[in-house]
C-alpha positions as CSV (number, residue, x, y, z in Angstrom):
1,M,0.0,0.0,0.0
2,S,1.2,3.5,-0.8
3,L,1.5,6.2,1.7
4,E,-1.4,8.2,0.1
5,V,-3.7,5.2,0.6
6,L,-2.8,4.9,4.2
7,E,-3.3,8.6,4.8
8,E,-6.7,8.3,3.2
9,I,-7.6,5.4,5.4
10,R,-6.6,7.4,8.5
11,K,-8.6,10.3,7.4
12,E,-11.7,8.2,6.9
13,L,-11.2,6.5,10.3
14,R,-11.1,9.9,12.0
15,E,-14.3,10.9,10.3
16,L,-16.0,7.6,11.3
17,R,-14.8,8.0,14.9
18,L,-16.2,11.6,15.0
19,L,-19.5,10.5,13.5
20,Y,-19.8,7.6,15.9
21,K,-19.1,10.0,18.8
22,E,-21.8,12.4,17.7
23,L,-24.3,9.6,17.3
24,A,-23.5,8.2,20.7
25,E,-23.9,11.6,22.3
26,K,-27.3,12.0,20.7
27,L,-28.5,8.6,21.7
28,I,-27.1,8.6,25.2
29,P,-27.4,12.1,26.6
30,V,-24.8,13.0,29.2
31,E,-26.5,13.9,32.5
32,K,-24.9,15.8,35.3
33,P,-25.2,14.0,38.7
34,T,-27.7,15.3,41.2
35,P,-26.2,17.0,44.3
36,E,-26.9,13.8,46.3
37,E,-25.2,11.7,43.6
38,Q,-22.2,14.1,43.5
39,K,-21.9,13.9,47.3
40,A,-21.9,10.1,47.1
41,I,-19.3,10.1,44.4
42,E,-16.9,12.4,46.4
43,E,-17.4,11.0,49.9
44,K,-15.3,8.3,51.3
45,D,-17.2,5.0,51.6
46,E,-18.0,3.7,55.1
47,I,-17.0,0.2,55.7
48,A,-19.1,-1.9,58.2
49,G,-17.4,-4.3,60.5
50,E,-18.3,-8.0,61.0
51,D,-20.1,-7.3,64.3
52,E,-22.3,-4.6,62.7
53,L,-23.1,-6.8,59.8
54,M,-24.1,-9.7,62.1
55,K,-26.4,-7.4,64.1
56,V,-28.2,-6.2,61.0
57,L,-28.6,-9.7,59.7
58,D,-29.9,-11.0,63.0
59,K,-32.5,-8.1,63.0
60,A,-33.5,-9.0,59.5
61,D,-33.9,-12.7,60.6
62,V,-31.7,-13.9,57.7
63,R,-30.6,-17.5,58.1
64,R,-28.0,-19.5,56.1
65,K,-29.3,-22.3,54.0
66,D,-27.3,-25.4,54.7
């Protein structure tokens, strides 16, 4: 393949990529997170300990299936 052919292929691939990006943006609109969602994204997650988990499971009356 000649250099001109490769350049043409690159150009067409760039155009296809841009068209695909525009199509995706139209079909899947980008939404900003709500203030509550933004807070959840930025905050450090809390990690529950084993004791806390067992208390919650006991209150929910969850039993293991043997």
